[in-house]
DSSP file (Angstrom, degrees, kcal/mol; ACC not computed):
  #  RESIDUE AA STRUCTURE BP1 BP2  ACC     N-H-->O    O-->H-N    N-H-->O    O-->H-N    TCO  KAPPA ALPHA  PHI   PSI    X-CA   Y-CA   Z-CA
    1    1 A M     >        0   0    0      0, 0.0     4,-2.0     0, 0.0     5,-0.2   0.000 360.0 360.0 360.0 -34.1    2.8  -19.9  108.0
    2    2 A K  H  >  +     0   0    0      1,-0.2     4,-1.6     2,-0.2     5,-0.1   0.900 360.0  45.5 -63.4 -41.7    0.0  -22.5  108.3
    3    3 A Y  H  > S+     0   0    0      2,-0.2     4,-2.5     1,-0.2    -1,-0.2   0.835 108.4  57.8 -71.3 -32.5   -2.3  -20.4  105.9
    4    4 A F  H  > S+     0   0    0      2,-0.2     4,-2.4     1,-0.2    -2,-0.2   0.922 106.9  47.0 -64.1 -44.1    0.6  -19.8  103.5
    5    5 A K  H  X S+     0   0    0     -4,-2.0     4,-2.5     1,-0.2    -1,-0.2   0.889 112.2  51.2 -63.1 -39.7    1.2  -23.6  103.1
    6    6 A F  H  X S+     0   0    0     -4,-1.6     4,-2.3     2,-0.2    -2,-0.2   0.905 110.6  48.4 -64.2 -41.4   -2.6  -24.1  102.5
    7    7 A L  H  X S+     0   0    0     -4,-2.5     4,-2.3     2,-0.2    -2,-0.2   0.905 112.0  48.5 -66.2 -43.1   -2.6  -21.3   99.9
    8    8 A I  H  X S+     0   0    0     -4,-2.4     4,-2.3     2,-0.2    -2,-0.2   0.926 113.1  47.9 -62.4 -45.0    0.4  -22.8   98.1
    9    9 A M  H  X S+     0   0    0     -4,-2.5     4,-2.5     1,-0.2    -2,-0.2   0.894 110.8  51.5 -63.6 -40.2   -1.2  -26.2   98.1
   10   10 A L  H  X S+     0   0    0     -4,-2.3     4,-2.2     2,-0.2    -1,-0.2   0.896 110.5  48.6 -63.7 -41.6   -4.5  -24.8   96.9
   11   11 A C  H  X S+     0   0    0     -4,-2.3     4,-2.3     2,-0.2    -2,-0.2   0.904 111.4  50.2 -64.5 -41.7   -2.7  -23.0   94.0
   12   12 A F  H  X S+     0   0    0     -4,-2.3     4,-2.0     2,-0.2    -2,-0.2   0.925 112.2  46.0 -63.4 -45.7   -0.9  -26.2   93.1
   13   13 A V  H  X S+     0   0    0     -4,-2.5     4,-2.0     1,-0.2    -1,-0.2   0.895 112.1  52.3 -64.7 -40.1   -4.1  -28.3   93.0
   14   14 A G  H  X S+     0   0    0     -4,-2.2     4,-1.4     1,-0.2    -2,-0.2   0.899 109.9  48.1 -62.5 -41.3   -5.8  -25.7   91.0
   15   15 A M  H  X S+     0   0    0     -4,-2.3     4,-0.9     1,-0.2    -1,-0.2   0.874 108.9  55.1 -66.2 -36.9   -3.1  -25.6   88.4
   16   16 A F  H  < S+     0   0    0     -4,-2.0     3,-0.5     1,-0.2    -2,-0.2   0.916 112.5  41.0 -62.7 -44.5   -3.2  -29.4   88.2
   17   17 A F  H  < S+     0   0    0     -4,-2.0    -1,-0.2     1,-0.2    -2,-0.2   0.702 110.5  58.0 -79.6 -19.5   -6.9  -29.5   87.4
   18   18 A S  H  < S+     0   0    0     -4,-1.4    -1,-0.2    -5,-0.2    -2,-0.2   0.623  81.7 105.0 -86.4 -11.5   -6.8  -26.5   85.0
   19   19 A C  S  < S+     0   0    0     -4,-0.9    -3,-0.0    -3,-0.5    -4,-0.0  -0.416  76.7  13.4 -68.5 143.9   -4.2  -28.2   82.7
   20   20 A G        -     0   0    0     -2,-0.1     2,-0.3     4,-0.0     3,-0.0  -0.070  67.9-177.5  80.2 173.9   -5.6  -29.4   79.5
   21   21 A G    >   -     0   0    0      1,-0.1     3,-1.3     4,-0.0     4,-0.5  -0.974  46.7 -66.6 173.5-176.9   -8.9  -28.7   78.0
   22   22 A D  T 3  S+     0   0    0     -2,-0.3     5,-0.3     1,-0.2     3,-0.3   0.754 124.9  54.4 -67.0 -24.8  -11.3  -29.4   75.2
   23   23 A D  T 3  S+     0   0    0      1,-0.2    -1,-0.2     3,-0.1     3,-0.1   0.451  84.7  85.4 -91.1   0.1   -9.0  -27.7   72.6
   24   24 A D  S <  S+     0   0    0     -3,-1.3     2,-0.3     1,-0.1    -1,-0.2   0.922 102.2   7.4 -69.0 -43.2   -5.9  -29.7   73.4
   25   25 A I  S    S-     0   0    0     -4,-0.5     2,-1.4    -3,-0.3    91,-0.2  -0.919  76.3-109.6-136.3 162.5   -6.6  -32.6   71.2
   26   26 A C        +     0   0    0     89,-0.3     3,-0.4    -2,-0.3     5,-0.2  -0.699  55.4 150.2 -92.0  86.0   -9.2  -33.5   68.6
   27   27 A E        +     0   0    0     -2,-1.4    -1,-0.2    -5,-0.3    -4,-0.1   0.520  52.1  68.9-101.7  -6.3  -11.0  -36.1   70.6
   28   28 A S  S    S-     0   0    0     -3,-0.2    -1,-0.2     0, 0.0    -2,-0.1   0.144 111.9 -99.6-102.9  22.2  -14.6  -35.9   69.3
   29   29 A G  S    S+     0   0    0     -3,-0.4    -2,-0.1     1,-0.1    -3,-0.0   0.769  83.0 131.0  73.6  25.6  -14.0  -37.3   65.8
   30   30 A E        +     0   0    0      2,-0.0    -1,-0.1   117,-0.0    -3,-0.1   0.350  41.8 102.4 -93.9   7.1  -13.9  -33.9   64.2
   31   31 A G  S    S-     0   0    0     -5,-0.2    88,-0.1     1,-0.2    86,-0.1  -0.087  92.2 -56.7 -78.4-176.2  -10.7  -34.5   62.2
   32   32 A T        -     0   0    0     86,-0.3    -1,-0.2     1,-0.1    89,-0.1  -0.464  64.6-125.6 -64.3 124.2  -10.3  -35.4   58.6
   33   33 A P        -     0   0    0      0, 0.0    45,-0.4     0, 0.0     2,-0.2  -0.320  17.0-125.9 -74.3 156.1  -12.4  -38.5   57.9
   34   34 A R        -     0   0    0     43,-0.1     2,-0.3     1,-0.1   113,-0.1  -0.580  25.9-103.6 -95.1 161.3  -10.9  -41.7   56.3
   35   35 A M  E     -A   76   0A   0     41,-2.8    41,-1.9    -2,-0.2     2,-0.5  -0.649  30.5-146.3 -85.2 141.5  -12.3  -43.5   53.3
   36   36 A K  E     -A   75   0A   0    114,-0.3   116,-2.5    -2,-0.3   117,-1.3  -0.941  15.9-176.7-113.6 126.0  -14.2  -46.7   53.8
   37   37 A V  E     -Ab  74 153A   0     37,-2.5    37,-2.5    -2,-0.5     2,-0.3  -0.935   1.9-171.7-117.7 145.1  -14.1  -49.6   51.3
   38   38 A A  E     -Ab  73 154A   0    115,-2.1   117,-2.7    -2,-0.4     2,-0.4  -0.764  19.3-118.5-126.3 174.9  -16.1  -52.8   51.5
   39   39 A F  E     - b   0 155A   0     33,-0.9     8,-2.4     8,-0.4     2,-0.3  -0.925  23.6-179.2-127.2 141.0  -15.9  -56.0   49.5
   40   40 A R  E     -Cb  46 156A   0    115,-2.6   117,-2.5    -2,-0.4     6,-0.2  -0.943  24.4-123.9-132.6 154.5  -18.3  -57.8   47.2
   41   41 A S    >   -     0   0    0      4,-2.6     3,-2.0    -2,-0.3     6,-0.0  -0.416  42.5 -95.8 -85.9 172.8  -18.2  -61.0   45.2
   42   42 A T  T 3  S+     0   0    0      1,-0.3    -1,-0.1    -2,-0.1   114,-0.0   0.715 124.8  59.6 -66.2 -19.7  -18.9  -61.0   41.5
   43   43 A D  T 3  S-     0   0    0      2,-0.1    -1,-0.3     1,-0.0   113,-0.0   0.362 121.9-104.7 -89.6   6.6  -22.5  -62.0   42.2
   44   44 A G  S <  S+     0   0    0     -3,-2.0     2,-0.3     1,-0.3    -2,-0.1   0.430  74.5 136.3  92.8   0.0  -23.0  -58.8   44.3
   45   45 A K        -     0   0    0      1,-0.1    -4,-2.6    -5,-0.0    -1,-0.3  -0.593  60.8-110.5 -84.0 142.2  -23.0  -60.3   47.8
   46   46 A V  B     -C   40   0A   0     -2,-0.3     2,-0.3    -6,-0.2    -6,-0.3  -0.488  44.7-166.6 -66.3 136.4  -21.0  -58.6   50.6
   47   47 A M        -     0   0    0     -8,-2.4     2,-0.5    -2,-0.2    -8,-0.4  -0.890  23.0-131.4-130.6 158.9  -18.0  -60.8   51.5
   48   48 A T        -     0   0    0     -2,-0.3     2,-0.3   -10,-0.1    24,-0.2  -0.929  26.3-139.0-105.7 129.8  -15.4  -61.1   54.1
   49   49 A L  E     -E   71   0B   0     22,-2.7    22,-2.0    -2,-0.5    21,-0.2  -0.685   6.0-142.1 -90.5 142.3  -11.8  -61.4   52.9
   50   50 A D  E    S-     0   0B   0     -2,-0.3    20,-1.7     1,-0.3     2,-0.3   0.906  84.3  -6.9 -66.4 -42.2   -9.4  -63.9   54.6
   51   51 A S  E     -E   69   0B   0     18,-0.3     2,-0.3    19,-0.1    -1,-0.3  -0.992  63.6-178.6-153.7 153.1   -6.5  -61.4   54.3
   52   52 A L  E     -E   68   0B   0     16,-1.8    16,-2.3    -2,-0.3     2,-0.5  -0.960  12.5-159.0-156.5 134.6   -5.8  -58.0   52.7
   53   53 A L  E     -EF  67  91B   0     38,-3.1    38,-1.9    -2,-0.3     2,-0.5  -0.978  13.9-166.2-113.7 125.1   -2.8  -55.7   52.4
   54   54 A V  E     - F   0  90B   0     12,-0.9    11,-3.2    -2,-0.5     2,-0.4  -0.947   6.8-178.9-112.5 130.4   -3.6  -52.0   51.7
   55   55 A S  E     -EF  64  89B   0     34,-2.4    34,-3.4    -2,-0.5     2,-0.4  -0.969   7.1-161.9-125.4 144.6   -0.9  -49.6   50.6
   56   56 A V  E     -EF  63  88B   0      7,-2.3     7,-2.3    -2,-0.4     2,-0.8  -0.984  15.9-139.2-130.1 137.2   -1.3  -45.9   49.9
   57   57 A D  E     +EF  62  87B   0     30,-2.6    30,-0.7    -2,-0.4     5,-0.2  -0.856  19.4 179.9 -95.1 108.2    0.9  -43.5   47.9
   58   58 A Y        -     0   0    0      3,-1.1    22,-0.1    -2,-0.8    -1,-0.1   0.192  65.0 -81.8 -93.5  15.4    0.8  -40.3   49.9
   59   59 A G  S    S+     0   0    0      2,-0.1     3,-0.1    20,-0.1    -2,-0.1   0.195 124.9  67.1 107.3 -15.7    3.1  -38.5   47.4
   60   60 A S  S    S-     0   0    0      1,-0.6     2,-0.1     3,-0.0    -3,-0.0   0.018 115.8 -66.4-123.8  27.2    6.5  -39.8   48.7
   61   61 A G  S    S-     0   0    0      2,-0.1    -3,-1.1     0, 0.0    -1,-0.6  -0.350  75.2 -41.8 110.3 167.4    6.1  -43.4   47.8
   62   62 A K  E     -E   57   0B   0     -5,-0.2     2,-0.5    -2,-0.1    -5,-0.2  -0.430  47.0-161.5 -71.4 137.8    3.9  -46.3   48.9
   63   63 A V  E     -E   56   0B   0     -7,-2.3    -7,-2.3    -2,-0.2     2,-0.3  -0.984  14.5-137.1-120.5 120.5    3.2  -46.8   52.6
   64   64 A E  E     -E   55   0B   0     -2,-0.5    -9,-0.2    -9,-0.2     3,-0.1  -0.614   9.1-163.2 -77.2 131.6    1.9  -50.2   53.7
   65   65 A L  E     -     0   0B   0    -11,-3.2   -10,-0.1    -2,-0.3    -1,-0.1   0.371  49.0-105.2 -95.3   3.5   -0.9  -50.0   56.2
   66   66 A G  E     -     0   0B   0    -12,-0.3   -12,-0.9     2,-0.0     2,-0.3  -0.009  38.3 -62.2  97.0 161.2   -0.5  -53.6   57.3
   67   67 A W  E     -E   53   0B   0    -14,-0.2     2,-0.4    -3,-0.1   -14,-0.2  -0.596  43.1-162.9 -82.3 140.6   -2.2  -56.9   56.8
   68   68 A D  E     -E   52   0B   0    -16,-2.3   -16,-1.8    -2,-0.3     2,-0.4  -0.964   4.3-153.6-121.2 142.5   -5.7  -57.4   58.0
   69   69 A K  E    S+E   51   0B   0     -2,-0.4   -18,-0.3     1,-0.2   -19,-0.2  -0.911  72.7   6.7-117.6 145.3   -7.3  -60.9   58.5
   70   70 A K  E    S+     0   0B   0    -20,-1.7     2,-0.4    -2,-0.4    -1,-0.2   0.964  88.0 174.7  50.4  62.7  -11.0  -61.7   58.3
   71   71 A I  E     +E   49   0B   0    -22,-2.0   -22,-2.7    -3,-0.2    -1,-0.2  -0.845  32.5 177.0-110.5 134.2  -11.9  -58.2   57.1
   72   72 A E  S    S-     0   0    0     -2,-0.4   -33,-0.9     1,-0.4     2,-0.3   0.704  76.3  -0.3-102.2 -29.4  -15.3  -56.9   56.0
   73   73 A S  E     -A   38   0A   0    -35,-0.2    -1,-0.4   -24,-0.1     2,-0.4  -0.974  63.3-144.3-154.6 163.2  -14.3  -53.3   55.4
   74   74 A K  E     -A   37   0A   0    -37,-2.5   -37,-2.5    -2,-0.3     2,-0.4  -0.999   2.4-156.3-138.2 135.1  -11.2  -51.1   55.6
   75   75 A L  E     +A   36   0A   0     -2,-0.4   -39,-0.2   -39,-0.2    -2,-0.0  -0.918  23.0 162.5-106.3 134.2  -10.7  -47.4   56.6
   76   76 A F  E     -A   35   0A   0    -41,-1.9   -41,-2.8    -2,-0.4     2,-0.1  -0.990  35.8-110.7-150.2 147.6   -7.7  -45.6   55.4
   77   77 A P        -     0   0    0      0, 0.0     2,-0.2     0, 0.0   -43,-0.1  -0.470  26.0-142.7 -78.0 148.3   -6.8  -41.9   55.1
   78   78 A L        -     0   0    0    -45,-0.4   -20,-0.1     1,-0.2     8,-0.1  -0.481  41.7 -69.0 -96.0 174.6   -6.4  -40.1   51.7
   79   79 A R        -     0   0    0     -2,-0.2    -1,-0.2   -22,-0.1   -20,-0.1  -0.375  36.2-162.9 -65.7 143.4   -3.9  -37.5   50.9
   80   80 A V        +     0   0    0    -22,-0.1    -1,-0.1    -3,-0.1   -22,-0.0   0.320  62.5  89.6-110.2   4.8   -4.3  -34.1   52.6
   81   81 A D  S    S-     0   0    0    -23,-0.1   -22,-0.0     1,-0.1     0, 0.0  -0.064 102.0 -82.5 -83.6-163.5   -2.1  -32.1   50.3
   82   82 A E  S    S+     0   0    0      2,-0.0    25,-0.1    -2,-0.0    -1,-0.1   0.295  84.6 127.6 -88.2  10.8   -3.5  -30.3   47.2
   83   83 A S        -     0   0    0      1,-0.1    -4,-0.0     2,-0.1    -2,-0.0  -0.445  56.7-143.1 -68.3 139.3   -3.3  -33.4   45.0
   84   84 A P  S    S+     0   0    0      0, 0.0    21,-2.2     0, 0.0     2,-0.3   0.406  78.3  32.7 -84.8   4.0   -6.6  -34.2   43.2
   85   85 A Y  E     - G   0 104B   0     19,-0.2     2,-0.4     2,-0.0    19,-0.2  -0.977  60.1-149.1-152.1 163.4   -6.1  -38.0   43.6
   86   86 A T  E     - G   0 103B   0     17,-1.9    17,-2.8    -2,-0.3     2,-0.5  -0.997  17.6-139.5-134.7 133.4   -4.7  -40.8   45.8
   87   87 A D  E     -FG  57 102B   0    -30,-0.7   -30,-2.6    -2,-0.4     2,-0.4  -0.827  22.0-172.5 -94.0 128.7   -3.3  -44.1   44.5
   88   88 A V  E     -FG  56 101B   0     13,-3.1    13,-3.2    -2,-0.5     2,-0.4  -0.960   7.7-155.0-123.9 139.2   -4.3  -47.1   46.7
   89   89 A Y  E     -FG  55 100B   0    -34,-3.4   -34,-2.4    -2,-0.4     2,-0.4  -0.937   5.0-164.1-119.0 136.0   -3.0  -50.6   46.2
   90   90 A F  E     +FG  54  99B   0      9,-2.3     9,-2.7    -2,-0.4     2,-0.3  -0.969   9.9 174.6-123.1 134.7   -4.8  -53.8   47.3
   91   91 A K  E     -FG  53  98B   0    -38,-1.9   -38,-3.1    -2,-0.4     7,-0.1  -1.000  18.3-168.2-141.3 136.0   -3.2  -57.2   47.7
   92   92 A R  S    S+     0   0    0      5,-0.6     2,-0.3    -2,-0.3    -1,-0.1   0.636  75.5  25.3-101.6 -16.5   -4.7  -60.5   49.0
   93   93 A S  S >  S-     0   0    0      4,-0.3     3,-0.5     1,-0.1    -1,-0.2  -0.967  79.9-111.1-144.3 161.8   -1.5  -62.6   49.4
   94   94 A I  T 3  S+     0   0    0     -2,-0.3    -1,-0.1     1,-0.2    -2,-0.0   0.914 117.5  25.3 -60.9 -47.3    2.2  -62.0   49.9
   95   95 A K  T 3  S+     0   0    0     -3,-0.1    -1,-0.2    -4,-0.0    -4,-0.0   0.326 104.5 106.1-100.5   7.1    3.3  -63.1   46.5
   96   96 A G  S <  S-     0   0    0     -3,-0.5    37,-0.0     1,-0.2     0, 0.0  -0.193  79.0 -77.4 -81.8 175.6    0.1  -62.5   44.7
   97   97 A P        -     0   0    0      0, 0.0    -5,-0.6     0, 0.0     2,-0.4  -0.227  40.7-135.0 -70.5 163.7   -0.8  -59.7   42.2
   98   98 A E  E     -G   91   0B   0     -7,-0.1     2,-0.3    -6,-0.1    35,-0.2  -0.980   7.7-145.1-126.5 128.2   -1.6  -56.2   43.4
   99   99 A S  E     -G   90   0B   0     -9,-2.7    -9,-2.3    -2,-0.4     2,-0.5  -0.718  10.0-149.8 -91.0 142.0   -4.5  -54.0   42.1
  100  100 A K  E     -G   89   0B   0     31,-0.4    30,-2.9    -2,-0.3    31,-1.2  -0.954  13.0-174.2-113.3 128.0   -4.0  -50.3   41.8
  101  101 A V  E     -GH  88 129B   0    -13,-3.2   -13,-3.1    -2,-0.5     2,-0.6  -0.985  11.8-153.2-122.3 127.8   -7.0  -48.0   42.3
  102  102 A R  E     -GH  87 128B   0     26,-2.8    26,-2.2    -2,-0.4     2,-0.6  -0.902   9.3-159.3-101.7 123.4   -6.8  -44.2   41.6
  103  103 A I  E     -GH  86 127B   0    -17,-2.8   -17,-1.9    -2,-0.6     2,-0.3  -0.907   7.3-164.4-106.6 115.2   -9.3  -42.2   43.7
  104  104 A N  E     +GH  85 126B   0     22,-3.1    22,-2.2    -2,-0.6     2,-0.3  -0.730  21.5 145.1 -98.8 148.0  -10.1  -38.8   42.3
  105  105 A Y  E     -     0   0B   0    -21,-2.2     2,-0.4    -2,-0.3    19,-0.2  -0.975  42.9-119.3-164.9 169.4  -11.8  -36.1   44.3
  106  106 A T  E     - H   0 123B   0     17,-2.4    17,-3.1    -2,-0.3     2,-0.3  -0.942  32.8-143.5-117.2 149.2  -12.1  -32.4   45.1
  107  107 A T  E     - H   0 122B   0     -2,-0.4     2,-0.4    15,-0.2    15,-0.2  -0.797  13.1-166.2-115.9 155.8  -11.4  -31.2   48.7
  108  108 A K  E     - H   0 121B   0     13,-2.0    13,-2.5    -2,-0.3     2,-0.4  -0.989  14.7-145.6-138.1 128.7  -12.9  -28.5   50.9
  109  109 A A  E     - H   0 120B   0     -2,-0.4     2,-0.4    11,-0.2    11,-0.2  -0.786  15.6-175.1 -99.5 138.7  -11.2  -27.3   54.1
  110  110 A T  E     - H   0 119B   0      9,-2.6     9,-3.4    -2,-0.4     2,-0.4  -0.997  26.3-122.7-133.0 134.9  -13.1  -26.3   57.2
  111  111 A Y  E     + H   0 118B   0     -2,-0.4     7,-0.2     7,-0.2    -2,-0.0  -0.635  32.7 171.4 -77.1 130.8  -11.8  -24.8   60.4
  112  112 A V  E     -     0   0B   0      5,-2.9    -1,-0.2     1,-0.4     6,-0.1   0.852  52.8 -46.5-104.6 -60.5  -12.8  -27.0   63.4
  113  113 A S  E  >  - H   0 117B   0      4,-0.8     4,-2.9     1,-0.1    -1,-0.4  -0.958  55.3 -89.9-165.7 170.5  -11.0  -25.7   66.5
  114  114 A P  T  4 S+     0   0    0      0, 0.0     4,-0.1     0, 0.0    -1,-0.1   0.864 125.8  45.8 -62.0 -34.1   -7.5  -24.7   67.8
  115  115 A G  T  4 S+     0   0    0    -90,-0.2   -89,-0.3     1,-0.1   -92,-0.1   0.890 122.3  33.6 -75.9 -40.0   -6.7  -28.3   68.7
  116  116 A C  T  4 S-     0   0    0      1,-0.2     2,-0.3   -91,-0.2    -1,-0.1   0.809  88.1-170.8 -85.8 -32.3   -8.0  -29.9   65.6
  117  117 A G  E  <  +H  113   0B   0     -4,-2.9    -5,-2.9   -86,-0.1    -4,-0.8  -0.610  52.5   1.3  77.7-133.6   -7.1  -27.2   63.1
  118  118 A M  E     -H  111   0B   0     -2,-0.3     2,-0.5    -7,-0.2   -86,-0.3  -0.686  62.2-152.9 -94.3 143.3   -8.4  -27.7   59.6
  119  119 A K  E     -H  110   0B   0     -9,-3.4    -9,-2.6    -2,-0.3     2,-0.4  -0.961   9.3-147.1-114.3 130.7  -10.6  -30.6   58.6
  120  120 A K  E     -H  109   0B   0     -2,-0.5     2,-0.4   -11,-0.2   -11,-0.2  -0.809  10.3-166.6 -96.4 136.9  -10.6  -31.7   54.9
  121  121 A S  E     -H  108   0B   0    -13,-2.5   -13,-2.0    -2,-0.4     2,-0.4  -0.970  13.5-139.5-119.7 143.6  -13.8  -33.1   53.4
  122  122 A Y  E     +HI 107 145B   0     23,-1.3    23,-3.0    -2,-0.4     2,-0.3  -0.855  23.2 178.5-107.3 132.7  -13.7  -35.0   50.1
  123  123 A E  E     +H  106   0B   0    -17,-3.1   -17,-2.4    -2,-0.4    21,-0.2  -0.842  55.0  29.0-129.0 164.8  -16.4  -34.5   47.4
  124  124 A N  E    S-     0   0B   0     19,-0.3     2,-0.2    -2,-0.3    20,-0.2   0.894  75.3-166.6  54.0  48.1  -17.1  -35.8   43.9
  125  125 A L  E     +     0   0B   0     18,-2.4     2,-0.3    -3,-0.2   -20,-0.2  -0.471  14.1 170.7 -68.2 129.8  -15.3  -39.1   44.5
  126  126 A T  E     -H  104   0B   0    -22,-2.2   -22,-3.1    -2,-0.2     2,-0.4  -0.986  15.2-153.9-134.8 147.8  -14.6  -41.1   41.4
  127  127 A S  E     -H  103   0B   0     -2,-0.3     2,-0.4   -24,-0.2   -24,-0.2  -0.935   5.5-163.7-126.9 147.1  -12.5  -44.3   41.2
  128  128 A E  E     -H  102   0B   0    -26,-2.2   -26,-2.8    -2,-0.4     2,-0.7  -0.994  15.2-141.3-132.4 125.1  -10.5  -45.8   38.4
  129  129 A L  E     +H  101   0B   0     -2,-0.4   -28,-0.2   -28,-0.2     3,-0.1  -0.780  25.1 170.4 -87.7 117.0   -9.2  -49.4   38.4
  130  130 A I  S    S+     0   0    0    -30,-2.9     2,-0.5    -2,-0.7    -1,-0.2   0.875  70.0  35.8 -96.6 -46.4   -5.8  -49.4   36.8
  131  131 A N  S    S-     0   0    0    -31,-1.2   -31,-0.4     1,-0.1    -1,-0.3  -0.956  71.3-159.5-110.1 123.6   -4.6  -53.0   37.6
  132  132 A T        +     0   0    0     -2,-0.5   -33,-0.1   -33,-0.1    -1,-0.1   0.216  48.3 113.4 -94.3  15.4   -7.4  -55.6   37.4
  133  133 A T  S    S-     0   0    0    -35,-0.2     3,-0.1     1,-0.1    24,-0.0  -0.986  88.2  -0.3-131.2 125.8   -6.0  -58.4   39.4
  134  134 A P  S    S+     0   0    0      0, 0.0     2,-0.4     0, 0.0    -1,-0.1  -0.998 128.4  64.0 -88.0 -14.1   -7.1  -59.4   42.1
  135  135 A V        -     0   0    0     -4,-0.3    22,-0.2   -45,-0.2     3,-0.1  -0.610  63.0-169.7 -74.5 129.5   -9.8  -56.7   42.1
  136  136 A V        -     0   0    0     20,-3.2     2,-0.3    -2,-0.4    21,-0.2   0.889  61.2 -22.2 -87.4 -44.9  -12.2  -57.3   39.1
  137  137 A K  E     -D  156   0A   0     19,-1.0    19,-2.6     2,-0.0     2,-0.3  -0.962  59.6-115.5-157.8 172.3  -14.2  -54.1   39.1
  138  138 A L  E     -D  155   0A   0     -2,-0.3     2,-0.4    17,-0.2    17,-0.2  -0.882  15.1-162.4-116.4 146.5  -15.2  -51.2   41.3
  139  139 A E  E     -D  154   0A   0     15,-2.4    15,-3.0    -2,-0.3     2,-0.1  -0.999  24.2-123.5-128.0 130.9  -18.7  -50.1   42.4
  140  140 A A  E     +D  153   0A   0     -2,-0.4    13,-0.2    13,-0.2     3,-0.1  -0.415  28.9 176.8 -74.4 145.1  -19.3  -46.6   43.7
  141  141 A G        -     0   0    0     11,-2.1    11,-0.3     1,-0.4     2,-0.2   0.019  61.6 -12.4-111.8-135.5  -20.8  -46.0   47.1
  142  142 A Q        -     0   0    0      9,-2.3    -1,-0.4     1,-0.1     8,-0.0  -0.518  62.6-144.3 -68.1 134.6  -21.3  -42.6   48.7
  143  143 A N  S    S+     0   0    0     -2,-0.2   -18,-2.4    -3,-0.1     2,-0.3   0.189  76.0  55.0 -93.9  18.9  -19.5  -40.0   46.5
  144  144 A Q        -     0   0    0    -21,-0.2     2,-0.6   -20,-0.2   -21,-0.2  -0.992  68.7-141.7-144.1 151.5  -18.4  -37.7   49.4
  145  145 A I  B     +I  122   0B   0    -23,-3.0   -23,-1.3    -2,-0.3     3,-0.1  -0.912  42.1 139.3-116.7 104.0  -16.5  -38.3   52.7
  146  146 A E  S    S-     0   0    0     -2,-0.6     2,-0.3     1,-0.4    -1,-0.1   0.660  78.0  -3.7-110.5 -31.4  -17.9  -36.3   55.6
  147  147 A N  S    S-     0   0    0     -3,-0.2    -1,-0.4     3,-0.1     3,-0.2  -0.840  75.0-103.3-146.8-175.2  -17.6  -39.0   58.2
  148  148 A E  S    S+     0   0    0     -2,-0.3    -3,-0.0     1,-0.2  -113,-0.0   0.162  93.1  89.9-103.7  18.4  -16.6  -42.6   58.4
  149  149 A D  S    S+     0   0    0      2,-0.1     2,-0.2  -113,-0.0    -1,-0.2   0.881  75.8  63.2 -82.7 -40.0  -20.0  -44.2   58.6
  150  150 A K  S    S-     0   0    0     -3,-0.2     2,-0.4     1,-0.1  -114,-0.3  -0.607  83.6-116.1 -94.1 146.6  -20.9  -44.8   55.0
  151  151 A T        -     0   0    0     -2,-0.2    -9,-2.3     1,-0.1  -114,-0.2  -0.665  25.1-173.2 -79.1 129.9  -19.1  -47.0   52.5
  152  152 A N        +     0   0    0   -116,-2.5   -11,-2.1    -2,-0.4     2,-0.3   0.696  66.0  18.9 -96.5 -23.6  -17.5  -45.0   49.7
  153  153 A L  E     -bD  37 140A   0   -117,-1.3  -115,-2.1   -13,-0.2     2,-0.5  -0.991  58.8-150.8-153.1 138.9  -16.3  -47.7   47.4
  154  154 A Y  E     -bD  38 139A   0    -15,-3.0   -15,-2.4    -2,-0.3     2,-0.5  -0.956  12.7-152.1-111.0 127.8  -17.0  -51.4   46.9
  155  155 A L  E     -bD  39 138A   0   -117,-2.7  -115,-2.6    -2,-0.5     2,-0.6  -0.871  10.9-148.0 -97.7 127.4  -14.2  -53.7   45.5
  156  156 A V  E      bD  40 137A   0    -19,-2.6   -20,-3.2    -2,-0.5   -19,-1.0  -0.855 360.0 360.0 -99.8 123.4  -15.4  -56.7   43.6
  157  157 A F              0   0    0   -117,-2.5  -116,-0.2    -2,-0.6    -1,-0.1   0.353 360.0 360.0-110.0 360.0  -13.3  -59.8   43.8
């Protein structure tokens, strides 16, 4: 009976440590990357914004991503459906005007792992400024999104 209890306990501890694994979640940053935008003044200098509200239309209406304070850059996800563009809205104050930027791209899907599934990468990024207040103009950065290290778009205020 003593050995039986030891065997049961050994099986229980073994099951406890065998649960989970590398494929359970996408923990190494291999998921679909987000787009990175940074901010410049009209004279070309990198600037920090006091506040910024970013909203994104993912196909079912605008979704607010929340207010950020003292922000130098912002990461946000693009649409993962088959749409060739994503509309992004930028606002610097609660009652102030809102700029609309349409980001056009082509996508490529790559299989990563059972836990992560498919990863989308965005190529041939082009941006179009539709409402020009408070954003004055756009400057292109890297025209593909493979990871979140490089800035893809500069907003000029």
